[in-house]
C-alpha positions as CSV (number, residue, x, y, z in Angstrom):
1,M,33.5,80.1,40.9
2,R,34.0,80.4,37.1
3,T,37.2,78.4,37.4
4,R,35.4,75.6,39.3
5,R,32.7,75.5,36.6
6,N,35.3,75.3,33.8
7,K,37.1,72.5,35.6
8,A,33.8,70.6,36.0
9,G,32.9,71.1,32.3
10,L,36.3,70.0,31.3
11,G,36.0,66.9,33.4
12,I,32.7,66.0,31.8
13,L,34.1,66.4,28.4
14,V,37.0,64.2,29.3
15,V,34.7,61.5,30.6
16,L,32.6,61.7,27.4
17,L,35.7,61.5,25.2
18,V,36.9,58.5,27.1
19,A,33.5,56.8,26.7
20,V,33.5,57.5,22.9
21,V,37.0,56.3,22.5
22,T,36.3,53.2,24.5
23,K,33.2,52.4,22.4
24,L,35.2,52.9,19.2
25,V,37.9,50.5,20.5
26,V,35.2,47.9,21.3
27,L,33.5,48.3,18.0
28,Q,36.6,48.3,15.9
29,G,38.9,46.1,17.9
30,I,36.6,43.7,19.6
31,D,33.2,43.5,17.8
32,G,34.4,44.8,14.4
33,S,34.8,41.4,12.8
34,A,31.4,40.3,14.1
35,Y,29.6,43.3,12.7
36,A,31.4,42.9,9.4
37,Q,30.4,39.3,9.3
38,A,26.8,40.2,10.1
39,A,26.8,42.7,7.3
40,E,28.2,40.3,4.8
41,T,25.7,37.6,5.9
42,D,22.9,40.0,5.3
43,R,24.1,40.6,1.8
44,M,24.5,36.8,1.0
45,R,21.8,35.0,-1.0
46,V,21.9,31.2,-1.4
47,F,20.3,29.5,-4.5
48,D,20.0,25.9,-5.4
49,I,21.6,24.8,-8.7
50,A,19.2,22.2,-10.1
51,A,20.6,18.9,-11.3
52,I,19.3,18.0,-14.8
53,R,17.2,14.8,-14.5
54,G,18.5,11.9,-16.6
55,A,16.7,10.9,-19.8
56,I,14.6,7.8,-20.4
57,L,15.4,6.2,-23.8
58,D,14.0,3.4,-25.9
59,R,16.2,0.6,-27.0
60,D,17.5,2.6,-30.0
61,G,18.3,5.7,-27.9
62,N,15.1,7.6,-28.8
63,P,14.1,9.9,-25.9
64,L,10.9,9.1,-24.2
65,A,11.5,11.6,-21.4
66,Y,14.2,14.3,-20.9
67,T,14.7,17.5,-19.1
68,V,15.6,21.0,-20.4
69,E,16.9,23.9,-18.4
70,A,14.4,26.6,-17.4
71,S,13.9,29.2,-14.7
72,K,11.3,30.4,-12.2
73,V,11.0,34.1,-12.0
74,V,10.4,35.3,-8.4
75,A,10.3,38.7,-6.7
76,D,11.1,40.1,-3.3
77,P,8.4,42.8,-3.1
78,T,10.2,44.5,-0.2
79,I,13.1,45.6,-2.4
80,V,11.3,46.1,-5.7
81,E,11.8,49.8,-6.3
82,D,9.1,50.6,-8.8
83,P,6.4,47.8,-9.2
84,E,4.6,49.4,-12.1
85,R,7.8,50.0,-14.1
86,T,9.1,46.5,-13.3
87,A,5.8,45.0,-14.4
88,L,6.0,46.9,-17.7
89,A,9.5,45.6,-18.3
90,L,8.5,42.0,-17.7
91,T,4.9,41.6,-19.1
92,T,6.0,40.9,-22.7
93,L,8.8,38.6,-21.7
94,L,6.7,36.5,-19.3
95,G,3.4,36.7,-21.2
96,V,1.7,37.8,-18.0
97,P,-0.6,40.8,-17.8
98,T,0.8,44.0,-16.3
99,S,-2.0,44.1,-13.7
100,Q,-1.2,40.6,-12.5
101,L,2.5,41.3,-12.3
102,T,1.9,44.5,-10.4
103,E,-0.3,42.7,-7.9
104,D,2.4,40.0,-7.4
105,L,5.2,42.6,-7.1
106,T,3.3,44.4,-4.3
107,A,2.2,41.3,-2.4
108,D,2.9,40.8,1.3
109,G,6.1,38.9,2.2
110,R,9.4,38.5,0.6
111,Y,8.7,35.7,-2.0
112,S,6.3,36.1,-4.9
113,V,6.4,33.8,-7.9
114,L,5.9,35.7,-11.2
115,A,6.3,32.9,-13.7
116,E,7.5,29.3,-14.1
117,D,9.0,27.2,-16.9
118,V,10.8,30.2,-18.4
119,D,13.2,29.3,-21.2
120,T,16.9,30.1,-21.0
121,A,16.7,32.8,-23.8
122,T,14.0,34.7,-21.9
123,S,15.9,34.2,-18.6
124,D,19.0,35.8,-20.1
125,R,17.1,38.8,-21.2
126,I,15.6,39.3,-17.7
127,T,19.0,39.0,-16.2
128,D,20.3,41.7,-18.4
129,L,17.6,44.1,-17.2
130,A,19.1,43.9,-13.6
131,L,15.7,44.7,-12.0
132,P,15.9,45.2,-8.3
133,G,14.1,42.5,-6.3
134,I,13.8,40.1,-9.3
135,V,15.6,36.8,-9.0
136,L,15.8,33.7,-11.3
137,E,15.7,30.3,-9.8
138,D,16.5,27.0,-11.6
139,D,13.2,25.3,-12.6
140,P,14.0,22.5,-15.1
141,V,11.1,21.3,-17.3
142,R,10.5,17.5,-17.9
143,L,9.4,16.8,-21.5
144,Y,7.7,13.6,-22.9
145,P,8.1,13.8,-26.7
146,A,6.4,10.5,-27.4
147,G,3.2,11.5,-25.6
148,T,1.0,8.5,-24.8
149,V,3.5,6.1,-26.5
150,G,5.0,4.3,-23.7
151,G,3.5,6.8,-21.3
152,Q,2.4,4.2,-18.7
153,V,5.8,2.5,-18.7
154,V,7.8,5.8,-18.5
155,G,5.5,7.3,-15.8
156,F,5.7,11.0,-14.7
157,V,7.2,13.4,-12.2
158,G,5.4,15.6,-9.7
159,R,5.7,19.4,-9.5
160,D,8.7,19.0,-7.2
161,G,10.4,16.8,-9.7
162,D,10.0,13.5,-7.9
163,G,9.1,10.4,-9.9
164,L,5.5,9.3,-9.2
165,A,4.9,6.4,-11.6
166,G,6.6,4.0,-13.9
167,I,10.3,4.1,-14.6
168,E,10.3,7.7,-13.3
169,Q,9.3,6.4,-9.9
170,R,11.3,3.1,-9.9
171,Y,14.5,4.7,-10.9
172,D,14.0,8.1,-9.2
173,D,17.2,8.0,-7.3
174,V,19.2,7.2,-10.4
175,L,17.5,9.8,-12.6
176,A,17.3,12.7,-10.1
177,G,21.0,13.5,-9.6
178,T,22.1,15.9,-6.8
179,N,21.4,19.6,-6.7
180,G,24.3,22.1,-6.3
181,Q,24.3,25.5,-4.5
182,R,25.4,29.0,-5.3
183,R,26.2,31.7,-2.7
184,V,26.1,35.2,-4.1
185,E,26.7,38.6,-2.5
186,V,24.0,41.1,-3.5
187,G,23.5,44.8,-3.2
188,A,20.5,46.8,-1.8
189,G,18.3,45.9,-4.8
190,G,19.0,42.2,-4.6
191,V,21.3,42.4,-7.7
192,P,24.6,40.5,-7.5
193,I,27.6,42.7,-6.7
194,P,30.0,42.4,-9.6
195,A,33.1,42.2,-7.4
196,G,31.3,40.5,-4.5
197,I,31.4,36.9,-3.3
198,D,30.1,34.3,-5.8
199,E,30.8,30.7,-4.8
200,S,29.2,27.6,-6.3
201,T,29.0,23.9,-5.6
202,P,28.1,22.3,-9.0
203,A,25.1,20.0,-9.4
204,E,25.6,16.4,-10.3
205,D,23.2,15.6,-13.1
206,G,21.2,12.4,-13.1
207,S,21.9,9.2,-15.1
208,S,19.9,8.1,-18.1
209,V,18.0,4.9,-18.2
210,S,17.7,2.9,-21.4
211,L,14.7,0.6,-21.8
212,T,14.3,-2.6,-23.9
213,I,11.1,-1.3,-25.5
214,D,11.0,-0.2,-29.1
215,E,9.2,3.1,-29.7
216,D,7.9,2.3,-33.1
217,L,6.5,-1.1,-31.9
218,Q,5.1,0.6,-28.8
219,Y,3.3,3.1,-31.0
220,T,1.8,0.3,-33.1
221,V,0.7,-1.7,-30.1
222,Q,-0.9,1.4,-28.5
223,Q,-2.7,2.3,-31.7
224,R,-4.1,-1.2,-32.1
225,L,-5.3,-1.3,-28.4
226,D,-6.9,2.1,-28.8
227,Q,-8.7,0.7,-31.8
228,A,-9.9,-2.2,-29.6
229,C,-11.1,0.1,-26.8
230,A,-13.1,2.1,-29.3
231,D,-15.3,-0.8,-30.2
232,G,-18.0,0.1,-27.6
233,A,-17.5,-3.1,-25.6
234,T,-13.9,-3.1,-24.5
235,T,-13.3,-0.9,-21.5
236,Q,-9.7,-1.8,-20.9
237,G,-7.0,-3.8,-22.8
238,S,-3.4,-4.7,-22.3
239,A,-0.7,-6.1,-24.6
240,V,2.8,-7.3,-23.8
241,V,5.5,-8.3,-26.4
242,L,8.5,-10.3,-25.1
243,D,11.7,-11.4,-26.9
244,V,11.6,-15.2,-26.5
245,R,15.4,-15.6,-26.1
246,T,16.0,-12.8,-23.6
247,G,12.8,-12.2,-21.8
248,E,13.1,-8.5,-22.7
249,V,9.9,-6.5,-23.0
250,V,9.9,-4.9,-26.4
251,A,6.4,-3.4,-26.0
252,M,3.9,-3.0,-23.2
253,A,0.8,-0.9,-23.5
254,T,-2.7,-0.5,-22.2
255,C,-5.8,1.2,-23.4
256,P,-6.9,3.7,-22.3
257,G,-3.4,5.2,-21.9
258,Y,-2.3,8.7,-20.8
259,D,0.2,11.4,-21.7
260,P,2.7,11.8,-18.9
261,A,2.9,15.5,-19.6
262,Q,-0.8,15.8,-18.8
263,A,-0.7,13.5,-15.7
264,G,-2.0,16.2,-13.4
265,S,-5.2,16.6,-15.4
266,T,-5.7,12.8,-16.0
267,D,-8.1,10.6,-14.1
268,P,-6.0,9.0,-11.3
269,E,-7.4,5.6,-12.1
270,L,-5.7,5.7,-15.5
271,L,-2.2,6.5,-14.1
272,G,-1.1,3.0,-13.3
273,L,0.2,0.2,-15.6
274,P,-2.5,-2.5,-15.7
275,A,-0.3,-4.9,-17.6
276,V,1.7,-5.5,-14.4
277,S,-0.6,-4.3,-11.7
278,D,-4.1,-5.5,-12.6
279,V,-5.1,-9.2,-12.3
280,F,-7.8,-11.1,-14.2
281,E,-8.9,-14.7,-14.5
282,P,-7.1,-15.9,-17.7
283,G,-9.5,-18.6,-18.7
284,S,-8.3,-21.2,-21.2
285,V,-4.8,-19.7,-21.9
286,M,-4.0,-21.4,-18.5
287,K,-4.6,-24.8,-20.1
288,A,-1.1,-24.7,-21.6
289,V,0.3,-25.0,-18.1
290,T,-2.0,-27.9,-17.2
291,L,-1.2,-29.8,-20.3
292,S,2.5,-29.1,-19.9
293,A,2.4,-30.7,-16.5
294,A,0.5,-33.7,-17.8
295,I,3.0,-34.3,-20.6
296,E,6.1,-33.6,-18.4
297,E,4.7,-36.1,-15.8
298,G,4.2,-38.7,-18.5
299,Y,0.4,-38.9,-18.3
300,A,-0.1,-37.9,-21.9
301,T,1.4,-37.2,-25.3
302,P,-0.1,-35.0,-28.1
303,D,-1.6,-38.2,-29.7
304,T,-3.0,-39.7,-26.5
305,V,-6.8,-40.2,-27.0
306,L,-9.3,-39.6,-24.2
307,T,-13.1,-40.1,-24.4
308,V,-14.3,-36.7,-23.2
309,P,-17.9,-36.2,-22.1
310,G,-19.6,-32.8,-22.4
311,H,-19.6,-32.3,-18.7
312,I,-18.0,-33.4,-15.5
313,Q,-18.9,-33.4,-11.8
314,A,-16.6,-31.3,-9.5
315,G,-17.9,-31.3,-6.0
316,D,-21.2,-29.5,-5.8
317,V,-20.9,-28.1,-9.4
318,V,-21.0,-29.4,-12.9
319,V,-18.3,-28.1,-15.3
320,T,-19.1,-28.2,-19.0
321,D,-17.3,-27.5,-22.2
322,A,-18.4,-24.4,-24.1
323,H,-21.3,-26.4,-25.2
324,D,-22.4,-29.7,-23.7
325,H,-22.0,-32.6,-26.1
326,A,-22.0,-36.4,-26.3
327,P,-18.7,-38.1,-25.4
328,V,-16.0,-37.5,-28.1
329,D,-12.7,-39.3,-28.6
330,W,-10.3,-36.4,-28.7
331,T,-6.5,-36.5,-28.8
332,V,-4.8,-34.3,-26.3
333,T,-4.0,-32.0,-29.2
334,G,-7.7,-31.9,-30.0
335,I,-8.5,-31.2,-26.3
336,L,-6.3,-28.1,-26.5
337,A,-7.3,-27.1,-30.0
338,K,-11.0,-27.3,-29.1
339,S,-10.3,-25.8,-25.7
340,S,-12.1,-28.6,-23.9
341,N,-12.7,-27.8,-20.2
342,V,-13.7,-31.4,-19.4
343,G,-10.7,-33.0,-21.1
344,T,-8.3,-30.6,-19.4
345,I,-9.8,-31.4,-16.0
346,M,-9.4,-35.1,-16.7
347,L,-5.7,-34.6,-17.3
348,A,-5.3,-32.3,-14.3
349,R,-6.7,-35.0,-12.1
350,E,-4.0,-37.4,-13.3
351,V,-1.4,-34.8,-12.4
352,G,-2.9,-34.1,-9.0
353,D,-3.6,-30.8,-7.2
354,E,-0.3,-30.5,-5.4
355,R,1.9,-31.3,-8.3
356,L,-0.2,-29.0,-10.6
357,E,0.3,-26.2,-8.2
358,E,4.1,-26.8,-8.2
359,Y,4.1,-26.4,-12.0
360,M,2.0,-23.3,-11.9
361,R,4.4,-21.7,-9.4
362,A,7.4,-22.8,-11.5
363,F,5.9,-21.0,-14.5
364,G,5.9,-17.9,-12.3
365,L,2.2,-17.7,-11.3
366,G,1.5,-16.5,-7.8
367,S,4.7,-14.4,-7.6
368,T,6.0,-11.2,-9.0
369,T,8.3,-11.4,-12.1
370,G,10.7,-8.8,-10.7
371,I,10.1,-6.5,-13.6
372,E,11.7,-3.0,-12.9
373,L,8.4,-1.3,-12.5
374,P,6.4,-0.2,-9.4
375,G,3.2,-1.7,-8.3
376,E,3.6,-5.2,-9.8
377,S,1.0,-7.7,-8.6
378,A,1.9,-11.3,-7.8
379,G,-1.6,-12.4,-8.9
380,I,-3.6,-14.9,-6.9
381,L,-2.9,-18.6,-6.6
382,Q,-4.3,-20.3,-3.6
383,D,-2.4,-23.2,-2.0
384,S,-3.6,-26.5,-3.4
385,A,-4.2,-27.8,0.1
386,D,-7.0,-25.3,0.4
387,W,-8.7,-26.1,-3.0
388,T,-12.2,-27.4,-2.8
389,A,-13.4,-30.0,-5.3
390,S,-14.9,-27.2,-7.5
391,R,-11.7,-25.0,-7.2
392,A,-9.6,-28.0,-8.2
393,A,-11.6,-28.2,-11.4
394,N,-11.6,-24.5,-12.1
395,V,-7.9,-23.7,-11.6
396,P,-6.6,-26.0,-14.4
397,I,-8.9,-24.2,-16.9
398,G,-8.1,-20.7,-15.7
399,Q,-10.9,-19.8,-13.3
400,G,-10.3,-19.3,-9.6
401,V,-6.8,-18.1,-10.3
402,S,-5.7,-14.6,-11.2
403,V,-2.8,-13.4,-13.3
404,T,-1.3,-10.3,-14.9
405,A,-0.8,-9.9,-18.6
406,L,2.9,-9.9,-18.1
407,Q,2.7,-13.2,-16.1
408,M,0.8,-14.9,-18.9
409,A,3.3,-13.6,-21.5
410,S,6.1,-15.1,-19.4
411,V,4.4,-18.5,-19.3
412,Y,4.3,-18.7,-23.1
413,Q,7.9,-17.3,-23.3
414,T,8.9,-20.4,-21.2
415,I,7.3,-22.8,-23.6
416,A,8.6,-20.9,-26.7
417,N,12.1,-20.9,-25.2
418,G,12.3,-24.7,-25.0
419,G,11.0,-24.9,-21.4
420,V,13.4,-22.4,-19.9
421,R,11.8,-19.4,-18.1
422,I,13.7,-16.1,-18.2
423,P,12.1,-13.5,-15.9
424,P,11.0,-10.5,-18.0
425,R,13.0,-7.3,-17.9
426,I,12.4,-3.8,-19.3
427,V,15.7,-1.9,-18.4
428,S,18.8,-2.6,-20.4
429,A,21.3,-0.1,-19.1
430,V,22.0,3.0,-16.9
431,T,24.4,5.7,-18.3
432,A,26.1,8.0,-15.9
433,P,26.6,11.7,-16.8
434,D,30.3,11.0,-17.5
435,G,29.3,8.4,-20.1
436,T,29.9,5.3,-18.0
437,V,27.4,2.6,-19.0
438,T,26.3,0.0,-16.6
439,S,24.4,-2.8,-18.3
440,E,21.6,-4.5,-16.4
441,Q,22.5,-8.1,-15.9
442,Q,20.1,-10.6,-17.7
443,P,18.5,-12.9,-15.2
444,E,19.5,-16.5,-15.4
445,G,17.0,-18.9,-17.0
446,T,15.2,-21.6,-15.0
447,R,14.1,-24.9,-16.6
448,V,10.5,-25.5,-15.9
449,V,9.8,-28.4,-18.3
450,S,12.0,-30.4,-20.6
451,E,12.7,-29.3,-24.2
452,S,10.7,-32.3,-25.4
453,T,7.7,-31.2,-23.5
454,A,8.0,-27.6,-24.7
455,Q,8.3,-28.8,-28.3
456,Q,5.2,-31.0,-27.9
457,M,3.3,-28.0,-26.4
458,A,4.4,-25.8,-29.3
459,Y,3.0,-28.4,-31.7
460,M,-0.3,-28.6,-29.9
461,L,-0.6,-24.8,-29.5
462,E,-0.1,-24.5,-33.3
463,A,-3.2,-26.6,-33.7
464,V,-5.3,-24.0,-31.9
465,V,-4.7,-21.6,-34.8
466,G,-5.0,-24.3,-37.4
467,P,-8.1,-25.9,-39.0
468,G,-10.6,-26.9,-36.4
469,G,-9.0,-24.8,-33.7
470,T,-10.6,-21.9,-31.8
471,A,-8.4,-19.2,-33.2
472,P,-8.1,-19.1,-37.0
473,L,-8.1,-15.3,-36.6
474,G,-4.8,-15.5,-34.9
475,E,-3.0,-16.6,-38.1
476,V,-0.2,-14.4,-39.6
477,D,0.4,-14.8,-43.3
478,G,3.8,-16.4,-44.0
479,F,4.4,-17.5,-40.4
480,R,3.5,-20.5,-38.4
481,V,1.8,-19.3,-35.2
482,A,1.3,-21.1,-31.9
483,G,-1.1,-19.8,-29.2
484,K,-4.1,-20.2,-27.1
485,T,-7.4,-18.4,-26.6
486,G,-9.0,-17.6,-23.3
487,T,-12.5,-16.5,-22.3
488,A,-13.1,-16.1,-18.6
489,Q,-16.1,-14.8,-16.8
490,R,-15.6,-11.4,-15.3
491,A,-16.9,-10.7,-11.8
492,N,-19.7,-8.2,-11.7
493,P,-18.8,-5.5,-9.1
494,E,-22.5,-4.7,-8.6
495,C,-23.3,-8.1,-7.1
496,G,-20.0,-9.7,-6.3
497,C,-21.0,-12.5,-8.7
498,Y,-20.4,-13.5,-12.3
499,D,-23.9,-12.8,-13.5
500,G,-23.9,-9.9,-15.9
501,G,-20.2,-9.3,-15.5
502,G,-19.2,-10.0,-19.1
503,Y,-15.8,-11.6,-19.9
504,F,-12.1,-11.2,-20.1
505,T,-11.0,-12.3,-23.5
506,T,-7.4,-13.3,-24.1
507,F,-5.0,-14.6,-26.6
508,V,-1.3,-15.4,-26.0
509,G,1.0,-16.9,-28.5
510,F,4.4,-16.9,-30.2
511,A,5.9,-17.0,-33.7
512,P,7.3,-18.4,-35.8
513,A,6.2,-21.6,-34.2
514,D,9.0,-23.5,-35.8
515,A,11.7,-21.0,-34.6
516,P,10.1,-18.8,-31.9
517,Q,11.2,-15.1,-31.7
518,Y,8.5,-13.2,-30.0
519,V,5.6,-13.7,-27.6
520,V,2.5,-11.5,-27.7
521,A,-0.1,-11.5,-24.9
522,V,-3.4,-9.7,-25.3
523,D,-6.2,-9.4,-22.8
524,L,-9.4,-7.3,-23.2
525,E,-11.9,-6.5,-20.5
526,R,-15.4,-6.6,-21.9
527,P,-18.1,-6.1,-19.3
528,S,-21.0,-6.1,-21.7
529,S,-20.0,-8.7,-24.3
530,D,-20.0,-12.5,-24.6
531,A,-17.5,-12.6,-27.5
532,E,-14.7,-15.1,-27.1
533,G,-11.0,-14.6,-27.1
534,G,-10.6,-16.2,-30.6
535,Q,-13.0,-13.6,-32.0
536,V,-11.7,-10.3,-30.4
537,A,-8.3,-10.9,-28.8
538,A,-6.8,-13.1,-31.5
539,P,-7.1,-10.4,-34.3
540,V,-5.3,-7.9,-32.0
541,F,-2.5,-10.5,-31.5
542,A,-2.2,-11.2,-35.2
543,D,-1.9,-7.5,-36.1
544,V,0.8,-6.9,-33.4
545,M,2.7,-10.1,-34.2
546,R,2.6,-9.3,-37.9
547,Y,4.2,-5.9,-37.3
548,V,6.9,-7.1,-34.9
549,L,8.0,-9.9,-37.2
550,T,8.1,-7.8,-40.3
551,A,9.8,-4.8,-38.6
552,D,12.5,-7.1,-37.2
553,G,13.1,-8.8,-40.6
554,V,12.2,-12.2,-39.3
555,V,12.3,-14.7,-42.1
556,P,9.0,-16.3,-42.9
557,S,8.6,-19.9,-41.8
558,G,10.3,-22.3,-44.2
559,T,8.2,-25.3,-43.4
560,A,4.5,-25.9,-43.7
561,R,2.2,-26.3,-40.7
562,P,1.7,-29.9,-39.7
563,D,-1.5,-31.8,-40.2
564,F,-3.0,-32.2,-36.8
565,Q,-4.9,-35.2,-35.6
566,L,-7.7,-33.9,-33.3
567,T,-9.7,-37.0,-32.9
568,G,-8.9,-40.7,-32.7
569,T,-10.0,-44.0,-31.1
570,A,-9.8,-44.2,-27.4
571,P,-8.3,-47.4,-26.0
572,T,-10.8,-49.7,-24.4
573,N,-10.4,-51.0,-20.9
């Protein structure tokens, strides 16, 4: 009996031994690599290596936006060994109360953010502590050292680093770069194993974008506009400065502006760029287009004399000059210098609606300029076939048509540039991380009117700033100035009508008139004022133009301003 029991026990032991050996063979020989791989995978951590976003620079290389390396400090509460001790070690370094850190270190889940925007020196000290469960993630910080200067042009980025406005948005793909990746083998406390796997795919940093704007001029323009907006009547203002020969934007600003670094706490309505996105009725600055058409088509010269009444019938409305008056024999120069609505309408009727529309579109009205900024408006220019009799009278004098400040600056750049329009641009080059520079190609110019017409227009526009003109406050000492005032009714949003809406006041001009270098366009929105462009916009123009000419070392005009004949004797029929 005992022998049989011994044999049975031995058999059972043999069966168990075979089972164990078989399992060991399966684990080591068949599933061993899989289990090893699983263990290794469990120890691996994958981190993004953030690409450094490219800088945005002014024309002289001064940084308007750039990125510095920083880190986000995060914890995996499930593997933090001693939350209180860890909090004590980090509180001074992070500037976060111990109580808050302790709460974060004991939170549910495996991902708890302790601090953001931590500088590299602090990050290095935290790394040296080798605290279990504490990990550093790349978290670069975008800085805007110029603040509000150029802020609306530069734009800003969101918390995730994507460009949300201005150049930051328009060139986001160029600036952003491509993130890299790091695979690290960590121990039980989440700390990298010194001899473990550590593999990296490097990030590709973003390219830098160089603008055509000048930071010092931008500052001056912003300051002058802020001063205008502080007068109690101006709620918004824009100014654009163009290089006549290249079409480059050397300054573009709006009041009120904003600091890109504070975009998150700024009224969203202020985060656009009104100089390219907001439209307004330009008023009499549009008369330069109408008279250019009349001269180009051969219907007038600066000395042509018209008998201009104080009012004129246009369908079911009567259009008057600023003040009704008895018939006056004005030269075409006088019509522009005095900003006569009636005289301009008389010349527009000679040109004809269809032809006038063609000139307006050739000057760039009714279409975007193509500037390298998001949100540009094309303005509003109705087809002439749809103009009523009253609209046909309003459009030539700048009512019933809407433009941006940039579009009006471009119109006067065309005249100042001998009749050749060069679409405005604000980006000069893109520089890759390896130093390769790709210059932005300057757009080709398009002739809109002849050089002779442009010269005659420059002559007449100079009369606007001269004796008897509407803008003596637009003068700049030592330089001959050509330009035009504009005062257009502003629609009252409360009634959808013009009553009580105030005015848009504008001044656009160039200097020196005898050798044009720069165009400055200014528009001010004044809902509670009836002041005219020559009173409020012209002085802003003069201050900005004076600075840009002086800063660029432009030589003062070498010839005296002509004597202008504003009146004459109209020919009799």
